[in-house]
Every structure is written in structure tokens, then in C-alpha cells.
Backbone bond lengths (Angstrom), bond angles and torsions (degrees), N, CA, C in turn:
res aa  C-N    CA-C-N  psi(-1)  N-CA   C-N-CA  omega(-1)  CA-C   N-CA-C  phi
1 M - - - 1.442 - - 1.586 106.28 -
2 N 1.311 114.63 134.34 1.410 123.02 176.08 1.589 106.81 -94.60
3 R 1.338 118.24 96.18 1.365 124.24 -177.45 1.581 113.68 -56.63
4 D 1.290 114.92 -34.89 1.470 115.92 -178.78 1.508 110.15 -69.01
5 V 1.331 120.67 -35.09 1.405 123.86 175.01 1.484 108.92 -66.14
6 V 1.312 124.76 -49.68 1.421 124.34 175.86 1.465 115.91 -56.02
7 K 1.380 117.22 -44.24 1.370 124.17 177.53 1.468 114.72 -61.16
8 S 1.298 119.85 -24.13 1.444 123.96 -178.72 1.555 113.80 -92.45
9 L 1.341 117.09 0.86 1.456 119.86 -176.36 1.528 112.05 -66.90
10 K 1.334 114.49 138.78 1.499 120.00 176.41 1.537 113.26 -122.73
11 A 1.394 114.51 -9.33 1.432 115.45 -175.75 1.578 109.49 -145.59
12 I 1.320 117.85 150.51 1.457 119.58 172.04 1.527 107.43 -134.49
13 L 1.303 109.66 128.91 1.441 118.10 177.25 1.562 110.84 -114.83
14 V 1.313 113.65 147.64 1.509 116.45 -173.31 1.470 109.95 -142.57
15 D 1.309 114.38 145.69 1.527 124.60 169.18 1.463 105.01 -78.58
16 V 1.359 114.34 168.56 1.547 118.65 177.74 1.606 110.14 -105.33
17 D 1.328 113.81 -68.97 1.453 117.24 -174.52 1.496 113.55 -65.97
18 G 1.372 117.85 120.17 1.451 122.51 -178.49 1.569 110.86 94.26
19 V 1.374 118.10 -10.22 1.380 118.59 179.75 1.580 106.42 -125.55
20 L 1.259 122.25 -64.69 1.455 120.68 173.97 1.494 113.13 -78.11
21 T 1.284 116.57 -17.25 1.510 122.22 169.68 1.490 108.66 -126.48
22 D 1.398 116.52 171.53 1.443 120.58 -176.85 1.576 109.62 -80.06
23 G 1.324 115.76 3.10 1.461 119.69 -179.12 1.548 114.16 88.29
24 S 1.327 115.62 -1.37 1.462 118.63 -179.78 1.528 108.36 -87.41
25 I 1.347 118.35 152.41 1.444 121.65 176.15 1.572 100.49 -130.50
26 Y 1.379 111.64 128.76 1.408 121.03 176.83 1.577 110.05 -111.68
27 Y 1.254 113.63 152.36 1.427 117.94 174.84 1.612 108.85 -128.37
28 D 1.366 114.58 134.53 1.475 115.04 173.19 1.527 113.04 -84.53
29 N 1.292 117.68 -175.73 1.428 120.52 -172.61 1.566 112.39 -64.24
30 Q 1.279 116.30 -23.54 1.509 121.38 177.88 1.542 112.94 -88.70
31 G 1.283 116.47 1.95 1.490 120.24 177.23 1.537 110.66 86.88
32 N 1.308 122.11 8.84 1.399 126.18 173.94 1.437 114.46 -69.88
33 E 1.358 119.90 132.71 1.424 121.28 177.16 1.495 112.18 -78.58
34 L 1.306 117.16 139.59 1.402 126.13 175.32 1.469 110.93 -123.14
35 K 1.323 117.93 147.69 1.430 127.30 171.38 1.534 113.65 -141.12
36 K 1.234 115.07 153.95 1.499 119.61 -179.67 1.533 109.21 -106.82
37 F 1.324 114.78 120.09 1.491 116.09 174.36 1.559 110.39 -111.17
38 N 1.298 118.81 153.13 1.391 124.68 -178.05 1.552 109.86 -92.52
39 V 1.352 116.99 125.32 1.486 123.30 175.28 1.531 109.56 -51.01
40 K 1.322 119.18 -44.52 1.416 122.58 -174.86 1.500 112.08 -54.50
41 D 1.334 114.38 -41.98 1.523 120.31 175.60 1.564 111.05 -61.32
42 G 1.220 116.66 -38.22 1.423 121.19 -179.78 1.403 116.44 -70.76
43 Q 1.356 118.38 -38.70 1.404 124.38 -177.80 1.458 111.94 -63.12
44 I 1.308 119.81 -35.34 1.499 122.39 -172.56 1.559 110.49 -75.52
45 V 1.377 116.40 -20.16 1.502 118.01 -179.44 1.521 111.12 -57.37
46 K 1.328 114.94 -44.97 1.518 119.23 -177.85 1.515 108.78 -57.97
47 Y 1.284 119.00 -42.20 1.481 121.22 -173.24 1.528 109.24 -74.43
48 L 1.330 116.54 -37.04 1.471 117.78 175.08 1.470 113.12 -62.75
49 K 1.355 116.01 -42.49 1.464 118.71 176.80 1.567 113.02 -65.01
50 E 1.257 113.66 -38.82 1.493 115.42 174.01 1.546 115.56 -63.28
51 Q 1.297 113.40 -23.02 1.527 118.60 172.51 1.528 115.27 -85.79
52 G 1.357 113.57 -1.52 1.463 116.47 173.68 1.528 115.64 100.08
53 F 1.387 114.43 0.87 1.432 115.32 -177.93 1.565 111.97 -73.86
54 I 1.329 115.63 144.91 1.392 121.34 173.03 1.579 104.27 -93.62
55 L 1.370 115.12 128.81 1.431 116.85 -173.82 1.606 112.15 -119.20
56 G 1.338 114.14 138.18 1.482 114.34 -173.76 1.525 106.19 -137.62
57 V 1.369 109.32 162.95 1.451 120.24 174.71 1.494 110.78 -128.42
58 I 1.276 120.54 130.72 1.464 125.07 178.42 1.574 108.02 -131.65
59 T 1.379 114.77 113.43 1.370 117.89 -170.97 1.616 109.19 -132.51
60 G 1.342 114.72 149.58 1.423 118.31 179.81 1.489 115.14 -82.25
61 R 1.267 115.93 -18.87 1.494 119.24 -179.13 1.517 110.70 -100.42
62 I 1.385 112.31 163.55 1.497 123.64 171.19 1.457 109.89 -106.18
63 S 1.322 122.55 121.49 1.408 119.46 -174.86 1.509 110.05 -153.15
64 K 1.329 119.31 125.22 1.443 124.19 -179.62 1.504 112.16 -61.22
65 V 1.415 114.45 -32.58 1.431 121.41 178.98 1.515 108.95 -64.77
66 V 1.372 116.41 -41.41 1.494 116.63 177.87 1.456 111.64 -71.13
67 D 1.294 118.22 -38.42 1.475 121.47 178.11 1.537 110.00 -53.87
68 R 1.354 118.65 -44.28 1.377 124.35 177.15 1.504 113.16 -63.53
69 R 1.256 117.63 -44.87 1.475 120.90 -178.02 1.524 113.40 -64.78
70 V 1.344 112.76 -41.89 1.493 122.17 -178.94 1.558 107.18 -63.42
71 E 1.349 115.49 -40.02 1.504 120.24 177.41 1.471 112.12 -69.24
72 E 1.321 118.31 -45.66 1.454 120.81 177.82 1.521 111.17 -56.74
73 L 1.243 116.26 -43.18 1.467 117.90 -176.62 1.573 116.57 -79.93
74 G 1.237 116.56 -16.17 1.442 124.73 177.02 1.506 115.07 75.26
75 F 1.302 117.30 42.69 1.475 121.96 177.38 1.530 107.29 -64.93
76 D 1.344 117.47 145.31 1.479 123.86 -175.31 1.619 109.16 -76.86
77 F 1.312 115.60 -33.61 1.436 121.04 -168.69 1.490 109.35 -137.58
78 Y 1.334 118.50 134.82 1.495 121.39 -175.68 1.502 107.91 -146.28
79 R 1.263 117.67 124.21 1.433 124.18 172.41 1.616 110.30 -130.90
80 K 1.270 117.31 128.66 1.443 121.81 -179.27 1.493 112.38 -125.32
81 G 1.304 119.64 163.58 1.408 126.79 -177.77 1.576 108.67 63.65
82 V 1.239 114.92 37.64 1.491 123.95 -178.14 1.443 112.59 -84.94
83 S 1.326 123.31 124.00 1.468 125.18 172.77 1.552 110.80 -103.71
84 D 1.353 116.75 -22.44 1.434 122.53 -178.24 1.567 106.39 -121.06
85 K 1.328 121.62 86.95 1.404 121.57 179.13 1.471 117.56 -67.22
86 N 1.365 114.49 -22.21 1.467 120.24 175.56 1.508 110.18 -61.80
87 R 1.327 115.84 -46.62 1.448 121.81 176.53 1.569 113.93 -53.78
88 I 1.347 110.10 -45.83 1.468 118.27 -178.72 1.530 109.10 -65.79
89 L 1.350 118.45 -36.34 1.420 120.17 176.31 1.538 110.20 -63.49
90 D 1.302 118.23 -41.04 1.441 120.91 174.29 1.530 111.87 -56.65
91 E 1.340 114.80 -44.48 1.518 117.19 -177.31 1.552 110.23 -65.76
92 F 1.385 117.35 -38.09 1.471 121.72 177.80 1.472 110.26 -63.37
93 I 1.328 121.37 -43.20 1.441 126.71 176.63 1.553 109.42 -60.67
94 R 1.305 119.59 -44.90 1.456 118.70 173.30 1.449 117.74 -60.96
95 I 1.388 116.10 -45.84 1.416 120.58 -178.36 1.616 111.63 -63.39
96 Y 1.272 113.18 -47.14 1.438 115.57 -170.96 1.507 114.46 -100.44
97 N 1.318 116.59 -1.96 1.482 126.86 179.79 1.573 109.33 46.86
98 I 1.274 110.84 51.41 1.531 119.39 171.57 1.432 110.83 -115.04
99 P 1.328 120.83 122.76 1.454 123.20 -178.47 1.487 111.19 -69.38
100 P 1.359 118.28 151.86 1.438 121.45 -174.18 1.524 112.06 -55.74
101 H 1.311 123.17 -36.07 1.419 121.70 -178.47 1.466 115.43 -66.76
102 R 1.319 115.71 -10.26 1.540 119.19 175.70 1.521 111.81 -105.31
103 I 1.337 115.08 16.30 1.487 122.04 178.44 1.529 110.43 -113.90
104 A 1.282 117.79 136.24 1.456 124.06 171.82 1.500 109.05 -103.18
105 Y 1.264 121.88 150.28 1.418 123.68 179.71 1.587 111.16 -142.91
106 M 1.343 118.12 135.53 1.388 121.41 179.12 1.587 107.52 -120.06
107 G 1.292 115.06 123.06 1.467 120.02 176.63 1.579 110.07 -144.54
108 D 1.263 115.91 -175.55 1.426 119.38 -173.94 1.522 115.74 -144.64
109 D 1.316 118.16 1.93 1.514 115.56 -169.47 1.603 105.22 -142.45
110 I 1.357 110.44 179.37 1.428 121.14 -179.38 1.481 115.07 -53.91
111 I 1.384 113.95 -43.26 1.404 119.15 -176.96 1.591 111.37 -62.50
112 D 1.231 119.68 -19.10 1.482 121.92 -179.68 1.519 114.08 -85.40
113 I 1.353 117.65 -16.59 1.448 121.99 -176.47 1.590 115.64 -50.97
114 P 1.357 116.96 -43.40 1.457 117.43 179.07 1.579 112.83 -57.84
115 I 1.313 112.45 -37.94 1.565 117.14 177.16 1.511 111.04 -73.00
116 F 1.256 116.37 -40.30 1.554 117.47 173.19 1.500 109.44 -50.71
117 N 1.251 118.03 -41.87 1.500 126.58 -172.44 1.552 112.20 -72.24
118 R 1.345 116.15 -18.37 1.501 119.92 -173.73 1.447 112.97 -108.09
119 V 1.363 122.44 -33.31 1.347 125.80 -168.65 1.515 111.71 -82.72
120 G 1.386 118.48 162.17 1.445 120.64 -177.71 1.566 114.66 -71.44
121 Y 1.337 115.41 -28.62 1.439 117.33 -179.94 1.516 110.01 -150.36
122 S 1.263 116.18 138.53 1.553 119.95 -172.99 1.528 108.36 -133.61
123 A 1.347 111.65 159.67 1.429 116.69 -177.87 1.568 106.61 -154.22
124 T 1.319 110.77 159.72 1.503 121.70 172.82 1.512 112.45 -145.88
125 P 1.292 118.21 151.36 1.465 121.45 176.58 1.516 110.44 -66.28
126 S 1.380 112.98 158.53 1.477 118.59 -175.30 1.483 111.85 -66.58
127 D 1.312 122.86 -15.90 1.499 123.51 -177.87 1.539 110.86 -95.12
128 A 1.291 117.00 6.21 1.531 120.66 -178.51 1.576 105.01 -71.11
129 R 1.334 111.63 157.98 1.522 117.88 175.78 1.483 112.45 -57.06
130 E 1.243 120.78 144.75 1.486 126.09 173.88 1.497 114.29 -47.05
131 Y 1.347 114.51 -43.84 1.533 116.80 -179.78 1.477 111.55 -68.79
132 I 1.371 121.47 -15.27 1.400 121.36 171.67 1.555 109.12 -86.44
133 K 1.309 116.44 -40.21 1.481 119.45 -178.55 1.613 111.81 -58.26
134 T 1.381 111.15 -33.14 1.541 113.91 -175.49 1.587 108.54 -74.44
135 R 1.245 118.36 -8.54 1.509 121.26 -177.54 1.484 115.90 -104.22
136 V 1.297 117.43 2.60 1.484 119.81 -178.07 1.469 113.44 -116.40
137 D 1.346 117.90 168.32 1.422 122.33 177.86 1.475 115.04 -89.93
138 F 1.383 119.93 -20.75 1.397 120.87 -177.23 1.490 109.36 -148.56
139 I 1.317 117.34 132.35 1.380 123.79 173.77 1.575 110.20 -108.40
140 T 1.264 117.20 125.89 1.535 121.32 -172.26 1.524 104.60 -76.78
141 P 1.343 116.88 154.14 1.411 123.16 173.01 1.496 110.61 -67.02
142 S 1.282 117.44 -35.86 1.457 124.58 -175.07 1.578 111.47 -82.66
143 K 1.305 113.19 156.35 1.532 120.82 175.49 1.549 105.25 -85.37
144 G 1.301 112.23 161.72 1.524 117.30 178.14 1.554 107.37 -59.07
145 G 1.302 114.73 142.33 1.416 122.31 178.03 1.559 114.18 77.86
146 E 1.309 116.88 -0.78 1.418 124.21 -177.78 1.542 115.08 -117.89
147 G 1.318 114.26 23.71 1.380 121.08 -176.43 1.537 116.71 98.43
148 A 1.321 117.22 19.24 1.447 121.05 -178.73 1.557 109.30 -66.65
149 F 1.308 119.60 -42.51 1.491 120.79 175.20 1.440 114.15 -56.15
150 R 1.379 112.96 -39.01 1.465 119.20 -177.66 1.499 110.04 -66.75
151 D 1.404 116.77 -40.93 1.410 121.61 173.44 1.503 112.79 -53.80
152 F 1.330 116.64 -49.26 1.445 124.15 -175.41 1.554 107.65 -63.89
153 A 1.341 115.05 -47.81 1.486 119.20 -179.93 1.490 113.20 -57.46
154 D 1.404 112.44 -50.26 1.490 118.33 -179.72 1.518 110.79 -60.38
155 H 1.334 117.53 -38.92 1.501 120.13 -179.89 1.530 107.99 -64.17
156 I 1.339 121.40 -44.41 1.399 122.26 178.11 1.440 111.44 -63.91
157 L 1.365 121.43 -50.30 1.418 122.24 178.42 1.556 113.90 -57.62
158 A 1.343 116.03 -43.49 1.507 118.75 176.66 1.519 111.95 -63.54
159 S 1.284 117.73 -38.20 1.484 121.28 -178.19 1.533 108.64 -66.72
160 M 1.307 118.17 -30.90 1.471 124.43 178.53 1.472 111.21 -84.73
161 G 1.387 120.27 -3.86 1.430 119.27 -174.94 1.494 115.68 74.51
162 L 1.305 115.72 16.10 1.517 121.02 -176.27 1.480 113.47 -96.59
163 L 1.358 117.11 -30.13 1.509 120.25 -176.67 1.507 111.10 -59.79
164 D 1.273 121.39 -43.84 1.507 122.74 175.86 1.493 111.18 -57.04
165 D 1.323 117.51 -44.80 1.539 120.61 178.74 1.493 106.59 -58.24
166 I 1.316 121.67 -47.49 1.480 121.36 -179.55 1.554 112.38 -59.10
167 L 1.321 112.96 -48.97 1.461 120.39 -176.77 1.586 108.30 -61.10
168 N 1.301 114.87 -43.54 1.555 117.44 -176.29 1.499 114.45 -77.66
169 S 1.364 114.90 -1.45 1.515 117.21 177.22 1.547 109.07 -84.04
170 F 1.315 120.62 -1.18 1.407 123.03 179.77 1.560 111.14 -103.16
């Protein structure tokens, strides 16, 4: 890990399916889509924002369930139905004027590789494919949807010396 890169991060972008969820999609009897999110992932968003991070979600699917979760958590940036995540990264960079080396990204699949190659720091959950794990800087101990984003956020905050400050504030 390059501590200087991690210490310079200003933004964290994240995929949804396979990262914030376990990648499963459920349907009820009325055909409504259901997804399971982990509260641990949601809790850390507040603390990241308090530390000044810009937080964003980039996902390939369109889902009302995800719309609701993103709104509940207060992410700053949200793009859905994305087939070219690289183009969305360019948009994010333009809007927030944050260079790629100051952005962290967490994804879990082939569509995320172009972003892994551009950002300063990248991560994937422990249950990602091996060919994804070889392309990232950090592999979380947890699986997608089971606190993987929390692991990544805690890792960043600890590397910056901020996690202890947050913990000691209680």
C-alpha cells in the first residue's frame, strides 16, 4: 500500500451489485425487486462525509431499491444504468475537480477494470473473481454485501490516521 496515495484521497466511488450487495436480485410475488444491504456499510458513510470525502455510486443497473438506499445514505454523486464507467469517472472528475489519483474506487467485475486502472486506490470484496483481485490495491476481508465497503472505508480512514479520531470522539 502506498500510504501517500491513500492519505491524499478526496473521493470514494463504489459499485453496487457485488459490493454494497451480495450481487443477488430477489423478486417478490408482485415482481418488485429486492436487495439486501449491510447496515455496517451504511453507517460509515456518515463518518466519511464528516471527514470531507465526496462519495459516489456508479452502477450498471437501474433499480428503485438502489435509488432509495443512495438517497437514504446521502451519497453526493449517483449514476445508474451505466455501461461505460470510464465516461462517468470523467464526468465525476469534471464536476468535482478531483484528479483521478485522489479518487478511490471499489468494484467487483470486468466493467470496473478501466476505473481500477485510472484511480489512485482501488479495492474489491474478498469474493470477487481472482482476475479482479489481481488488478486492485486492496482486497477486503468481507464479501460483497457483508460489510466490504465498511472494510475499505475503515482501511482508508485508518491509513489516514482518522479512524482513531472518530472512535475517540465517543
